C-alpha positions as a Markdown table, in Angstrom:
| # | Residue | x | y | z |
|---|---|---|---|---|
| 1 | Met | -11.5 | -27.4 | -41.7 |
| 2 | Gly | -10.9 | -26.9 | -38.0 |
| 3 | Lys | -13.5 | -26.6 | -35.3 |
| 4 | Arg | -14.8 | -23.2 | -34.3 |
| 5 | Pro | -13.8 | -22.1 | -30.8 |
| 6 | Thr | -16.6 | -22.2 | -28.2 |
| 7 | Pro | -18.1 | -18.8 | -27.5 |
| 8 | Lys | -17.0 | -17.3 | -24.1 |
| 9 | Lys | -19.5 | -16.0 | -21.6 |
| 10 | Arg | -19.7 | -12.2 | -21.6 |
| 11 | Arg | -19.0 | -10.4 | -18.4 |
| 12 | Ala | -21.7 | -8.0 | -17.1 |
| 13 | Lys | -20.8 | -4.3 | -17.6 |
| 14 | Ser | -21.0 | -3.6 | -13.9 |
| 15 | Asp | -18.6 | -6.4 | -13.0 |
| 16 | Gly | -15.6 | -4.0 | -13.5 |
| 17 | Asn | -17.0 | -1.6 | -11.0 |
| 18 | Arg | -17.7 | -4.3 | -8.5 |
| 19 | His | -14.2 | -5.6 | -8.9 |
| 20 | Gln | -12.7 | -2.2 | -8.1 |
| 21 | Ala | -15.0 | -1.7 | -5.1 |
| 22 | Met | -14.0 | -5.1 | -3.7 |
| 23 | Tyr | -10.3 | -4.2 | -4.1 |
| 24 | Glu | -10.7 | -0.9 | -2.4 |
| 25 | Arg | -12.7 | -2.5 | 0.5 |
| 26 | Lys | -9.9 | -5.1 | 0.9 |
| 27 | Gln | -7.2 | -2.4 | 1.0 |
| 28 | Leu | -9.1 | -0.3 | 3.6 |
| 29 | Lys | -9.6 | -3.4 | 5.8 |
| 30 | Lys | -5.9 | -4.2 | 5.5 |
| 31 | Leu | -4.9 | -0.6 | 6.5 |
| 32 | His | -7.5 | -0.5 | 9.4 |
| 33 | Asn | -6.2 | -3.8 | 10.7 |
| 34 | Lys | -2.6 | -2.6 | 10.5 |
| 35 | Leu | -3.5 | 0.5 | 12.5 |
| 36 | Asn | -5.2 | -1.5 | 15.2 |
| 37 | Ser | -2.2 | -3.8 | 15.5 |
| 38 | Pro | 0.0 | -3.4 | 18.7 |
| 39 | Phe | 3.1 | -3.9 | 16.6 |
| 40 | Cys | 2.3 | -0.9 | 14.3 |
| 41 | Arg | 2.7 | 2.4 | 15.9 |
| 42 | Ile | 3.7 | 5.8 | 14.6 |
| 43 | Ala | 7.5 | 6.1 | 14.3 |
| 44 | Pro | 9.1 | 8.8 | 16.5 |
| 45 | Pro | 10.4 | 11.8 | 14.7 |
| 46 | Lys | 14.1 | 11.8 | 13.9 |
| 47 | Asp | 16.4 | 14.2 | 15.7 |
| 48 | Lys | 18.2 | 15.6 | 12.7 |
| 49 | Ala | 19.9 | 18.5 | 14.6 |
| 50 | Gly | 21.4 | 16.2 | 17.2 |
| 51 | Lys | 22.5 | 13.8 | 14.5 |
| 52 | Ala | 24.2 | 16.6 | 12.6 |
| 53 | Leu | 26.1 | 17.6 | 15.7 |
| 54 | Lys | 27.3 | 14.0 | 16.2 |
| 55 | Gly | 28.6 | 14.0 | 12.6 |
| 56 | Ile | 30.9 | 16.9 | 13.2 |
| 57 | Thr | 34.3 | 15.6 | 14.1 |
| 58 | Arg | 36.3 | 18.8 | 14.0 |
| 59 | Ile | 35.6 | 22.5 | 13.9 |
| 60 | Lys | 37.5 | 24.7 | 11.5 |
| 61 | Ala | 38.5 | 28.0 | 13.0 |
């Protein structure tokens, strides 16, 4: 007859909530740091109309 496995410690019920809160806090800090970085700035809007005009090579009459 084999040995019985050792009983594992039970996690507290609130541990899952704390885990989620820590994850969210970490993500918020990461985003906040990224916004404050000099290398991260808002991308300029694309000039779609000008780009469309450039794409036209010939005009059908």
